C-alpha positions in Angstrom: -0.2 -0.1 0.0 1.6 3.4 -0.9 2.0 6.0 1.6 -0.4 8.5 -0.2 -3.0 5.4 0.1 -2.9 4.5 3.6 -3.0 8.3 4.7 -6.0 8.6 3.1 -7.2 5.5 4.8 -6.4 7.1 8.4 -7.9 10.2 7.5 -11.3 8.5 6.6 -11.2 6.1 9.6 -11.3 8.7 11.9 -14.7 10.0 10.6 -15.8 5.9 11.9 -18.4 6.6 15.1 -18.4 4.2 17.7 -21.5 3.9 20.0 -19.0 2.7 22.8 -17.3 5.8 23.2 -17.8 5.7 26.9 -16.8 1.7 27.2 -13.7 2.7 25.3 -12.7 5.7 27.2 -12.8 3.9 30.6 -10.6 0.9 28.6 -8.1 4.0 28.4 -7.5 4.4 32.0 -7.4 0.7 32.8 -4.3 -0.7 34.6 -3.4 -3.1 31.6 -2.2 -3.0 27.9 -5.5 -3.2 25.9 -5.9 -2.7 22.5 -8.9 -2.6 20.4 -8.5 -3.7 16.7 -11.0 -3.7 13.4 -11.2 -6.4 11.1 -8.5 -5.0 8.8 -6.3 -4.8 12.4 -6.4 -1.2 12.1 -6.2 0.3 16.4 -9.8 1.7 17.3 -8.7 2.6 20.8 -6.0 1.8 23.3 -5.4 2.0 27.1 -2.6 4.2 28.1 -1.0 1.8 29.6 -0.4 0.0 26.0 0.8 3.6 24.8 3.5 3.5 27.7 4.4 -0.1 27.6 5.5 0.2 23.7 6.9 3.7 24.0 4.4 5.1 21.4 4.3 8.7 23.0 2.5 10.0 20.0 -0.9 8.6 21.3 -2.7 9.4 17.7 -2.2 6.0 16.3 -6.2 5.5 15.9 -6.6 4.0 12.6 -3.0 3.1 11.7 -2.2 -0.5 11.1 -1.1 -2.7 13.9 1.8 -4.1 11.3 3.2 -0.5 11.0 2.8 0.5 14.9 4.3 -2.7 16.5 5.9 -4.4 13.4 6.9 -8.6 13.9 6.5 -11.0 11.5 3.2 -10.2 9.5 2.4 -14.0 8.7 2.6 -14.8 12.5 -0.2 -12.0 13.4 -1.9 -13.3 10.0 -2.1 -16.5 11.5 -3.8 -15.3 14.9 -5.9 -13.5 12.9 -7.4 -16.3 11.2 -7.5 -18.3 14.3 -9.6 -15.4 16.3 -11.5 -14.8 13.3 -12.7 -18.7 13.5 -13.8 -18.3 17.3 -10.8 -19.3 19.0 -9.0 -17.3 21.9 -5.0 -17.4 21.1 -2.2 -17.1 23.8 1.4 -17.0 23.7 4.7 -15.4 25.1 7.1 -13.7 23.1 10.9 -12.5 24.4 12.0 -8.9 23.6 15.8 -8.3 22.6 17.8 -7.7 25.9 18.2 -4.4 27.2 20.5 -4.7 29.6 23.0 -7.4 30.7 21.4 -8.2 33.8 17.3 -8.1 32.7 15.4 -9.3 30.1 12.2 -9.4 29.2 9.0 -11.1 27.7 5.7 -10.5 26.9 2.4 -12.4 27.3 -0.1 -12.1 24.6 -3.8 -13.1 24.6 -5.7 -12.1 21.5 -9.7 -12.8 21.2 -12.6 -12.0 19.0 -15.1 -9.5 19.2 -18.7 -9.4 17.4 -20.9 -6.9 16.3 -23.8 -6.7 18.5 -25.9 -4.4 16.5 -25.3 -2.4 12.9 -25.1 0.6 14.6 -22.0 -0.5 16.8 -19.4 -0.2 13.7 -20.2 1.2 10.7 -18.7 4.0 8.1 -19.9 7.0 7.5 -18.7 6.8 3.7 -20.3 3.2 3.4 -17.1 1.6 3.4 -16.9 -2.1 5.0 -20.4 -1.4 6.7 -20.9 -4.7 9.4 -24.2 -6.4 10.3 -24.9 -7.7 13.4 -23.3 -10.6 14.4 -20.3 -10.1 11.9 -16.8 -10.8 13.3 -15.6 -7.2 14.2 -12.1 -7.3 15.0 -9.7 -8.3 17.5 -9.0 -7.6 21.3 -5.2 -7.4 22.4 -3.8 -8.3 25.9 -0.4 -7.6 26.4 1.4 -8.1 29.7 5.2 -6.9 29.8 7.3 -9.7 32.7 10.5 -8.1 33.4 12.9 -11.8 34.0 15.9 -11.3 36.5 18.6 -13.8 37.5 21.2 -14.1 40.6 22.6 -16.3 41.6 19.9 -18.3 44.5 17.0 -17.9 42.4 15.2 -17.0 38.8 12.2 -15.0 39.4 10.0 -12.8 37.4 7.5 -10.3 38.0 5.4 -8.0 36.2 7.1 -4.5 35.3 4.6 -2.1 36.7 1.4 -4.1 38.1 0.6 -7.6 39.9 -1.2 -10.2 38.1 -4.4 -9.4 40.0 -4.8 -6.1 38.2 -5.4 -7.9 35.3 -8.3 -9.7 36.5 -9.9 -6.6 37.2 -9.6 -5.0 34.1 -11.0 -8.2 32.6 -13.8 -8.1 35.0 -14.5 -4.3 34.2 -14.7 -4.9 30.7 -16.7 -7.7 30.8 -19.3 -5.9 32.9 -19.2 -2.6 30.9 -19.6 -4.8 28.1 -22.4 -7.0 28.8 -24.4 -3.7 30.5 -24.3 -1.7 27.2 -25.2 -5.0 25.2 -28.2 -5.1 28.0 -29.2 -1.8 27.1 -28.9 -2.0 23.5 -30.8 -5.2 23.5 -33.5 -3.1 25.9 -33.6 -0.4 23.3 -34.1 -2.6 20.3 -36.9 -4.8 22.0 -38.5 -1.5 23.3 -38.7 -0.3 19.5 -39.4 -3.7 18.3 -42.3 -3.7 20.7 -43.7 -0.4 20.0 -43.6 -1.0 15.8 -45.1 -4.0 16.6 -47.9 -2.8 18.4 -47.9 0.2 16.4 -48.1 -1.6 13.2 -49.9 -4.8 13.6 -53.8 -5.6 14.3 -53.3 -6.4 18.1 -54.1 -4.7 21.2 -51.6 -5.0 24.6 -53.6 -4.3 27.2 -53.4 -4.5 31.3 -55.7 -4.5 34.5 -55.2 -4.2 38.1 -56.3 -6.4 40.6 -59.8 -4.2 40.8 -60.4 -4.5 37.1 -59.5 -0.8 36.1 -57.7 -0.6 32.7 -53.5 0.6 33.3 -52.8 0.1 30.0 -54.7 0.1 26.4 -52.4 0.3 23.3 -52.5 -0.9 19.8 -53.6 -0.7 16.0 -56.1 -3.3 16.7 -58.4 -0.6 18.5 -59.0 1.2 15.8 -61.4 -1.9 14.7 -63.4 -1.3 17.7 -63.5 2.4 17.5 -61.1 3.1 20.2 -58.0 4.9 20.8 -54.8 4.3 22.6 -55.1 5.1 26.1 -59.1 6.0 25.8 -60.5 3.4 28.0 -57.2 3.8 30.9 -58.7 4.3 34.3 -62.1 2.9 33.4 -63.5 -0.1 34.8 -63.5 -3.3 32.6 -66.7 -4.4 34.8 -68.8 -1.1 33.4 -67.3 -1.1 30.1 -68.6 -4.9 29.5 -71.5 -5.2 31.5 -73.3 -6.2 28.7 -70.9 -9.2 27.8 -70.9 -12.0 30.5 -68.5 -14.0 28.5 -65.9 -11.3 28.2 -66.3 -10.7 32.2 -65.9 -14.4 33.0 -62.8 -14.8 31.2 -61.6 -12.0 33.0 -62.1 -13.0 36.5 -60.5 -16.4 35.6 -57.3 -14.7 35.0 -57.4 -12.4 38.1 -57.7 -15.5 39.7 -54.7 -16.5 39.0 -55.0 -18.9 35.9 -53.8 -18.3 32.6 -56.7 -17.2 29.8 -57.0 -17.7 26.1 -60.7 -17.1 24.3 -62.2 -15.9 21.6 -64.0 -12.8 21.4 -65.9 -11.1 18.6 -67.3 -7.5 18.0 -69.8 -7.1 16.1 -68.1 -8.2 12.5 -64.4 -8.1 14.5 -62.9 -11.3 16.0 -60.2 -11.1 18.2 -58.1 -14.0 19.8 -57.2 -13.2 23.5 -54.4 -14.4 25.5 -54.2 -13.0 29.0 -51.8 -14.1 32.0 -51.6 -12.8 35.7 -49.0 -10.5 37.0 -47.6 -10.7 40.4 -44.6 -8.8 42.5 -41.6 -10.0 43.6 -43.6 -11.9 46.4 -45.9 -13.5 44.1 -48.9 -11.3 44.9 -51.6 -10.6 42.6 -51.3 -7.6 40.6 -53.6 -7.9 37.9 -53.5 -9.1 34.7 -51.6 -8.4 31.2 -53.1 -9.4 27.9 -53.0 -9.2 24.2 -56.2 -9.5 21.9 -54.7 -9.8 18.3 -57.1 -9.1 15.2 -57.9 -13.0 13.9 -61.3 -11.8 11.6 -59.7 -12.1 8.3 -58.0 -15.4 9.6 -61.4 -16.5 10.6 -63.2 -15.6 7.3 -60.2 -17.5 5.3 -60.5 -20.5 7.3 -64.6 -20.3 7.0 -63.7 -20.1 3.6 -61.5 -22.4 3.3 -63.5 -25.0 5.1 -66.5 -24.3 3.1 -64.7 -24.8 0.0 -63.4 -28.2 1.1 -66.8 -29.0 2.1 -67.7 -28.0 -1.5 -65.5 -29.9 -3.0 -66.1 -33.0 -0.9 -69.7 -32.4 -2.1 -69.1 -32.7 -5.5 -66.7 -35.4 -5.3 -69.5 -37.4 -3.4 -72.1 -36.4 -6.4 -69.5 -37.3 -8.8 -68.3 -40.5 -8.0 -72.0 -41.6 -7.0 -72.6 -40.2 -11.0 -69.8 -42.2 -12.0 -70.4 -45.0 -9.6 -74.4 -45.4 -9.8 -76.7 -45.9 -12.9 -79.5 -44.8 -10.8 -80.7 -41.5 -11.5 -83.5 -41.4 -8.5 -80.8 -42.2 -6.5 -78.2 -39.6 -7.4 -80.9 -36.8 -7.3 -82.6 -38.0 -3.8 -78.8 -37.9 -2.4 -78.2 -34.6 -4.6 -81.2 -32.5 -2.9 -80.4 -33.7 0.4 -76.7 -32.6 0.4 -77.5 -29.3 -0.9 -80.1 -28.9 1.7 -77.9 -30.0 4.6 -75.0 -27.7 3.0 -76.7 -25.1 2.5 -78.7 -24.8 5.4 -82.2 -25.0 3.2 -85.7 -25.4 4.6 -86.6 -26.9 1.1 -84.3 -28.3 -1.5 -86.4 -29.8 -4.6 -85.8 -31.5 -7.6 -88.2 -30.5 -10.5 -89.0 -31.6 -14.1 -90.6 -29.7 -16.7 -93.0 -31.7 -18.9 -94.8 -30.5 -22.3 -95.8 -33.5 -24.2 -98.9 -33.6 -22.5 -101.9 -31.5 -23.5 -101.2 -29.2 -20.7 -97.7 -28.4 -19.6 -96.8 -28.8 -15.9 -94.2 -28.9 -13.5 -93.5 -32.1 -11.6 -91.3 -31.3 -7.9 -90.2 -35.2 -8.4 -87.6 -35.1 -5.3 -87.7 -33.1 -1.8 -85.4 -32.7 1.1 -87.3 -30.6 3.6 -87.7 -30.2 7.5 -89.7 -32.4 9.0 -92.2 -30.2 10.2 -92.7 -28.3 6.8 -95.7 -29.8 4.3 -94.4 -32.0 1.7 -94.7 -29.7 -2.0 -93.9 -33.4 -4.5 -96.3 -33.4 -7.1 -97.4 -32.2 -10.4 -98.4 -28.1 -10.8 -99.9 -26.6 -14.4 -97.6 -24.7 -16.1 -100.2 -21.2 -16.4 -100.4 -21.5 -12.7 -97.0 -20.8 -12.2 -96.8 -18.1 -14.4 -94.2 -15.5 -16.0 -92.1 -16.4 -13.0 -92.0 -19.8 -14.9 -90.4 -18.1 -18.3 -87.3 -17.2 -16.6 -86.3 -20.8 -16.2 -87.6 -22.0 -19.4 -84.9 -19.6 -21.2 -82.3 -21.3 -18.6 -81.9 -18.2 -16.4 -80.9 -18.3 -12.8 -84.1 -17.5 -11.0 -82.5 -15.5 -8.0 -85.1 -14.0 -5.1 -83.6 -12.6 -2.0 -87.0 -12.1 -0.4 -90.3 -12.5 -1.6 -91.4 -9.3 -0.2 -89.3 -7.0 -2.6 -91.1 -9.3 -5.9 -92.8 -6.5 -7.8 -95.6 -8.6 -9.5 -98.6 -9.0 -7.3 -99.4 -12.8 -8.8 -96.2 -14.2 -8.0 -95.6 -12.5 -4.6 -99.2 -14.4 -3.6 -97.8 -17.6 -5.1 -94.7 -17.9 -3.1 -96.3 -16.6 0.2 -98.8 -19.1 -0.3 -96.1 -21.7 -0.6 -94.5 -20.3 2.6 -91.5 -19.3 0.8 -89.4 -16.4 1.8 -86.1 -16.8 -0.8 -85.2 -18.9 -3.7 -82.8 -19.8 -5.7 -83.3 -22.0 -8.9 -80.8 -23.2 -11.3 -82.2 -24.7 -14.5 -80.6 -27.2 -17.3 -81.4 -28.5 -20.2 -80.7 -32.2 -21.0 -79.5 -34.0 -24.3 -83.1 -34.4 -24.9 -84.3 -31.3 -24.3 -85.8 -31.7 -21.1 -85.5 -28.9 -18.8 -84.9 -29.9 -14.8 -84.3 -27.4 -12.1 -82.7 -27.2 -8.4 -85.1 -25.2 -6.3 -83.4 -23.3 -3.0 -86.1 -22.4 -0.7 -85.6 -20.7 2.7 -88.9 -20.4 4.2 -88.1 -18.9 8.4 -86.3 -16.2 7.3 -85.3 -14.6 4.1 -81.7 -13.7 3.4 -79.7 -12.6 0.4 -78.1 -15.7 -1.6 -73.9 -15.3 -1.5 -72.0 -15.4 -4.2 -70.5 -18.8 -3.1 -73.9 -20.4 -3.0 -74.7 -19.5 -6.5 -71.3 -20.8 -7.6 -72.2 -24.2 -5.6 -75.2 -24.5 -6.9 -74.2 -24.2 -10.5 -71.3 -26.2 -10.2 -73.9 -29.0 -8.8 -76.1 -28.4 -11.1 -72.9 -28.9 -14.0 -72.5 -32.5 -12.5 -76.6 -33.3 -12.3 -76.8 -32.5 -15.8 -74.2 -34.9 -16.6 -76.0 -37.3 -14.4 -79.2 -36.6 -16.8 -77.7 -36.8 -19.6 -75.9 -40.1 -18.3 -79.0 -41.3 -17.4 -81.0 -40.4 -20.6 -78.6 -42.0 -22.2 -78.5 -45.2 -20.2 -82.0 -45.4 -20.5 -82.1 -45.1 -24.6 -79.5 -48.2 -24.2 -81.1 -49.9 -22.4 -84.4 -49.7 -24.1 -82.8 -50.7 -27.4 -81.5 -53.7 -25.4 -84.4 -54.8 -24.5 -86.2 -54.2 -27.6 -83.4 -56.1 -29.3 -84.0 -58.9 -26.5 -87.4 -58.8 -27.3 -87.0 -58.8 -31.1 -84.7 -61.9 -30.5 -87.0 -63.6 -27.8 -90.1 -63.1 -30.1 -88.3 -64.2 -33.5 -86.7 -67.6 -31.2 -90.6 -68.1 -30.0 -91.8 -67.3 -33.8 -89.5 -69.9 -34.5 -90.4 -72.5 -32.1 -94.0 -71.9 -32.5 -93.4 -72.5 -36.4 -91.6 -75.5 -35.5 -93.8 -76.7 -33.3 -97.2 -75.4 -35.5 -95.5 -77.5 -38.1 -95.4 -80.5 -36.2 -98.8 -80.2 -35.3 -99.8 -80.0 -38.6 -97.9 -82.7 -40.3 -99.4 -84.8 -37.3 -102.8 -83.4 -38.1 -102.5 -84.4 -41.7 -101.4 -87.6 -40.7 -104.0 -88.5 -38.2 -106.7 -86.7 -40.7 -105.1 -89.4 -43.1 -105.0 -92.4 -40.8 -108.3 -91.8 -39.7 -109.9 -91.5 -42.9 -108.3 -94.6 -43.9 -109.0 -96.7 -41.2 -112.9 -95.3 -40.9 -113.6 -97.1 -44.6 -112.9 -100.3 -43.1 -113.7 -100.0 -39.7 -117.6 -98.5 -41.4 -117.9 -101.7 -43.2 -116.9 -104.1 -40.5 -119.6 -102.2 -38.7 -121.8 -102.2 -41.5 -121.4 -106.2 -42.1 -121.5 -106.8 -38.0 -124.8 -105.4 -37.9 -125.9 -107.6 -40.8 -123.5 -110.9 -39.2 -125.9 -110.2 -36.2 -129.1 -110.2 -38.0 -128.0 -113.7 -40.2 -126.5 -115.0 -36.5 -130.0 -114.4 -35.0 -131.8 -115.9 -38.1 -129.9 -119.0 -38.0 -130.0 -119.7 -34.3 -133.5 -119.5 -34.5 -133.7 -121.8 -37.3 -131.5 -124.2 -35.0 -133.7 -124.2 -32.5 -136.7 -124.8 -35.1 -134.9 -127.6 -36.2 -134.6 -128.9 -32.4 -138.3 -128.7 -32.0 -139.3 -130.5 -34.7 -136.5 -133.0 -34.4 -135.7 -133.6 -31.3 -134.1 -137.3 -31.7 -131.4 -136.4 -34.3 -129.6 -139.0 -35.7 -126.2 -140.1 -33.9 -123.8 -138.3 -35.9 -125.5 -134.9 -35.8 -125.9 -135.4 -31.7 -121.5 -136.6 -31.8 -120.8 -133.6 -33.8 -122.8 -130.8 -31.7 -121.5 -132.4 -28.4 -117.8 -132.1 -30.4 -118.2 -128.4 -31.1 -120.1 -127.7 -28.1 -123.2 -126.7 -30.0 -125.0 -124.9 -27.0 -121.7 -122.8 -25.9 -121.6 -121.8 -29.6 -125.4 -120.6 -29.6 -124.9 -118.8 -26.6 -121.6 -117.0 -26.8 -121.8 -116.4 -30.2 -124.4 -113.4 -29.8 -122.3 -112.0 -27.1 -119.2 -111.6 -29.4 -121.1 -110.1 -31.8 -122.3 -107.2 -29.6 -119.0 -106.9 -28.8 -117.1 -106.6 -31.8 -120.0 -104.1 -32.7 -119.0 -102.1 -29.6 -114.8 -102.5 -30.3 -116.0 -100.7 -33.9 -117.9 -98.5 -32.6 -114.9 -97.6 -30.2 -112.8 -97.1 -32.9 -115.2 -94.8 -35.2 -115.4 -92.8 -31.9 -111.8 -92.4 -31.7 -111.4 -91.7 -35.6 -113.7 -88.8 -35.0 -111.9 -87.2 -32.4 -108.5 -87.4 -33.9 -110.7 -85.6 -37.0 -112.0 -83.4 -34.8 -108.5 -82.6 -32.7 -106.7 -82.6 -36.2 -108.5 -79.1 -37.8 -105.7 -77.2 -37.1 -106.0 -75.7 -40.6 -108.8 -73.8 -40.2 -109.0 -70.6 -42.4 -111.7 -69.1 -40.5 -113.6 -69.3 -37.2 -116.7 -71.8 -37.3 -119.5 -71.7 -34.3 -118.9 -75.5 -32.5 -120.0 -77.5 -29.6 -117.1 -76.4 -27.0 -118.1 -79.6 -25.2 -117.6 -82.0 -28.6 -114.2 -80.6 -28.1 -113.2 -81.4 -24.6 -114.6 -84.7 -24.9 -112.3 -85.1 -27.9 -109.7 -84.2 -25.6 -110.4 -86.4 -23.2 -110.5 -89.7 -25.3 -107.7 -89.3 -27.0 -106.3 -89.0 -23.2 -108.3 -91.6 -22.2 -105.1 -94.0 -21.8 -103.1 -91.8 -19.5 -106.2 -91.1 -17.2 -107.3 -94.9 -16.8 -105.7 -97.3 -14.0 -102.1 -97.2 -14.3 -100.1 -100.0 -12.0 -98.8 -97.3 -9.6 -102.5 -95.4 -9.0 -105.9 -95.6 -9.5 -107.4 -94.2 -12.3 -107.8 -90.2 -12.2 -111.3 -89.4 -12.2 -113.0 -86.3 -14.2 -116.1 -84.9 -13.2 -117.7 -82.8 -15.9 -119.8 -79.8 -15.0 -121.0 -78.6 -18.3 -123.3 -75.6 -18.5 -126.0 -74.9 -21.4 -123.8 -73.3 -23.5 -124.5 -72.1 -27.3 -122.2 -72.6 -30.2 -119.2 -71.0 -30.1 -117.4 -69.3 -32.9 -113.7 -70.5 -32.7 -111.1 -72.2 -33.7 -111.7 -75.5 -32.1 -108.4 -77.0 -33.6 -106.8 -74.8 -31.8 -109.0 -74.6 -28.6 -108.5 -78.5 -28.6 -104.8 -77.9 -28.4 -105.0 -75.7 -25.3 -107.7 -78.2 -23.8 -105.2 -80.8 -24.5 -101.6 -78.8 -23.1 -103.8 -77.9 -19.9 -105.1 -81.2 -19.4 -101.7 -83.1 -19.9 -99.9 -80.7 -17.4 -102.6 -81.8 -15.1 -102.0 -85.4 -15.7 -98.3 -85.0 -15.3 -98.9 -83.2 -12.0 -100.4 -86.3 -10.8 -97.7 -88.5 -11.7 -95.0 -86.3 -10.2 -97.2 -85.9 -7.3 -98.0 -89.5 -7.0 -94.2 -90.7 -7.2 -94.0 -89.7 -3.7 -97.5 -91.4 -2.3 -98.9 -95.1 -1.5 -100.9 -96.7 -3.6 -103.8 -96.9 -0.5 -103.2 -93.0 0.0 -104.3 -92.4 -3.6 -107.0 -94.5 -3.3 -108.2 -92.8 0.1 -107.3 -89.0 -1.5 -107.9 -90.1 -5.7 -106.6 -87.5 -8.4 -109.6 -85.4 -9.8 -110.2 -83.3 -12.8 -113.0 -81.0 -12.7 -114.0 -79.3 -16.0 -116.7 -77.0 -15.6 -118.1 -74.6 -18.2 -120.6 -71.7 -18.0 -121.9 -68.0 -19.1 -119.7 -65.3 -17.8 -122.0 -62.9 -19.5 -124.2 -62.4 -22.2 -121.3 -62.0 -24.7 -118.2 -64.6 -22.8 -118.2 -68.4 -21.7 -115.4 -69.5 -19.3 -114.0 -73.1 -19.5 -112.6 -73.9 -15.7 -110.4 -76.7 -15.8 -109.1 -77.5 -12.1 -107.1 -80.2 -10.5 -106.4 -81.3 -7.0 -102.5 -81.6 -7.5 -99.9 -80.5 -5.5 -100.5 -76.9 -6.6 -97.9 -74.3 -8.1 -95.8 -71.9 -6.6 -96.7 -67.9 -6.7 -93.1 -67.4 -8.0 -93.5 -70.0 -10.9 -97.6 -68.7 -11.6 -96.3 -65.4 -12.7 -94.0 -67.3 -15.4 -96.2 -70.1 -16.8 -96.9 -68.6 -20.1 -93.5 -66.8 -20.9 -91.9 -68.9 -23.8 -89.4 -71.5 -23.0 -90.0 -71.7 -19.2 -90.6 -74.9 -18.1 -90.5 -76.8 -14.4 -90.0 -80.0 -16.4 -86.6 -81.8 -16.6 -84.5 -81.6 -19.5 -86.0 -83.0 -22.2 -89.6 -84.0 -21.2 -90.8 -80.4 -21.7 -90.1 -77.4 -24.5 -91.8 -74.4 -22.4 -93.7 -73.7 -25.2 -97.4 -75.5 -24.4 -98.6 -72.8 -22.3 -97.1 -70.3 -24.3 -98.7 -71.1 -27.2 -102.2 -71.7 -25.5 -101.8 -68.1 -24.1 -101.6 -66.7 -27.6 -104.3 -69.3 -29.2 -106.5 -67.3 -26.4 -105.2 -64.1 -26.3 -104.6 -63.0 -29.9 -106.5 -65.6 -32.1 -109.4 -65.5 -30.0 -109.1 -62.1 -27.6 -110.1 -63.7 -24.7 -108.2 -64.5 -21.7 -106.5 -67.2 -19.9 -105.7 -67.1 -15.9 -103.9 -69.6 -13.8 -105.4 -69.6 -9.9 -103.0 -71.6 -7.9 -100.9 -71.9 -4.3 -98.8 -74.8 -3.3 -100.6 -77.8 -2.1 -103.8 -76.0 -3.0 -104.3 -77.6 -6.7 -104.2 -75.5 -9.6 -107.3 -73.9 -11.6 -107.1 -72.2 -15.6 -109.8 -70.3 -15.9 -110.4 -69.8 -20.1 -112.6 -67.0 -21.2 -113.5 -66.5 -25.2 -116.1 -64.5 -26.6 -119.1 -66.6 -28.3 -119.1 -64.6 -31.6 -115.8 -63.4 -33.1 -115.1 -59.8 -34.3 -116.0 -59.8 -38.5 -112.5 -58.5 -38.7 -110.4 -61.7 -37.4 -108.3 -62.6 -39.8 -106.6 -66.2 -40.4 -104.8 -67.5 -37.6 -101.4 -67.2 -37.4 -100.5 -69.6 -35.0 -101.7 -72.7 -37.5 
């Protein structure tokens, strides 16, 4: 560094201001060699002893470098500096050059760091090297010059001018001064910070003596409640808050000696209070001191945050339910309940606008309400709502904060009659054009709807709009799927019925052909039998006449008569011929029944005797009705009424009778498989067939059995195509389905099954006496 630069540095250094001037002035008179150096090893202050020991007569060394004043090895001092900079106190000894032959000196050094306690401790007025609180300030050097003397007896050493105890006193003095100064600075800073805090933050600092008198009232927070600092000092808390027992209770609690923390509201301002008792050094109660912090914004933020979280939870619940559920009614019911509870409503309604009918109306489908309020669900004609609904039909939000302020008399009367005080209605339109509305209602007290409520309802309605569209799409898809399923089922049924009908038709043609072919020889045999009976009677009469005239025939004739047992032949032959006649008549009846039953290709309805069809069916089933090895015969009771000829397709009705009677016999066989023969004889199987006029235009045929009956769960599916309770391979499930079609579609009648488990089964077939002229050809053939 040049001399000119060094002098400039020294000149500037003299302008350094130090708040520790008083402490340093006291150090100058200390009985020790002490020097204060800054971070650049320049002298800040030195004691008078330092100047004396090192023969520095010119005391104006402030600002000079220690390297220039003291000299020595610069690297040695640089090492000391670095050690102190890291917080280490460094001590060492240094022997001085001998001045006299018998005396030698040494210096005992101690170097320790010092640090800036505040920004103002050490600052260059010119802004050079400004230091902050906590920065390394420099070194404090303590030097003790010791004289070393020698003699013949011993070696000793002593301080050149003062005793070691003086050094301890100096160090204690420095420490005491330093600590006091630091305490003053800290107190001053604390007071300044507290003052700034109280002045600029929304708090109230207050103190109350043990009698309840305010002795302190400060803080910016007083502005929020219309008070000035110190305004209430001297006043009694019990007078100020005589109408606030909640505050007085907390004050008394703290004055009694306990810590206190509570929330207090002054109108729209909310304070958080914390108070603690004041005591003297003997522990006696003096009063309390406390703070009241304005937490209005925080509380509002917490409330808004809580509401926001709750809104998000509500929307998430509805969103999840919409995603996870295809039941639109459940979604809507949940939505109105959630909205009613969340917004603290008296009513929340979900409303449809229906205009497909001759007169449009509003349908309140779902409603969540307080239990004491009447149920307003139902339909309301649109014209009675009037112009109030037009706003909703335009998909505009209807917001009425107070019904009393409605200008239209009709609206006001309508809303008042329903008990509404405030209304918020949010409409939406579905993909199919249907209009739905969420209607929020307050009935007790009118209150304006705030922005967050409107936003929430709008968000909910957006989710419900998704649910509505989703429900419509699902309904359409489901309807199409069901329609496709019905078409497929109908196609399968039609195909099966066609196959079945074709079989019946082929069977009918076969039966008709067989009956025709059998009928000719049977008629021939039957005709010849009658002639043979007449011939036989004549021959027997002639034989009897011969016996009368010739009672004693030749031996040969008598022997031949005995050989052929002529007496038995004459007695048995007429019986045999009569039996043959009965057999041929039976064959002819069966053939006639087969011909009647096989009339499945009738092109139009004909008047027939229903009883003949029933008898024909029974004739065909006779082999199943008669006695079997495991059961007695099934008894058939016929109670035929006086019926006119019925216009019908007799072949198809016979098929219905056949299906019902055959099912009854099958049920008996299954039921009897678990019964003993004797039990069946005591309680025989019976089928009752009753026919009667239902009215002037309809007849009813009832076929009832005393079998095991049919469970209710099965009865509802009896007429479904392909439904059967029989084992695989023993039933197609088409018999009763085709019977139902024949009765209901072909004959425009009804067929019902009345049954219960253990009570038998009855089928009632109702058909008109005359068919409509427009009845086309049978399609079930």
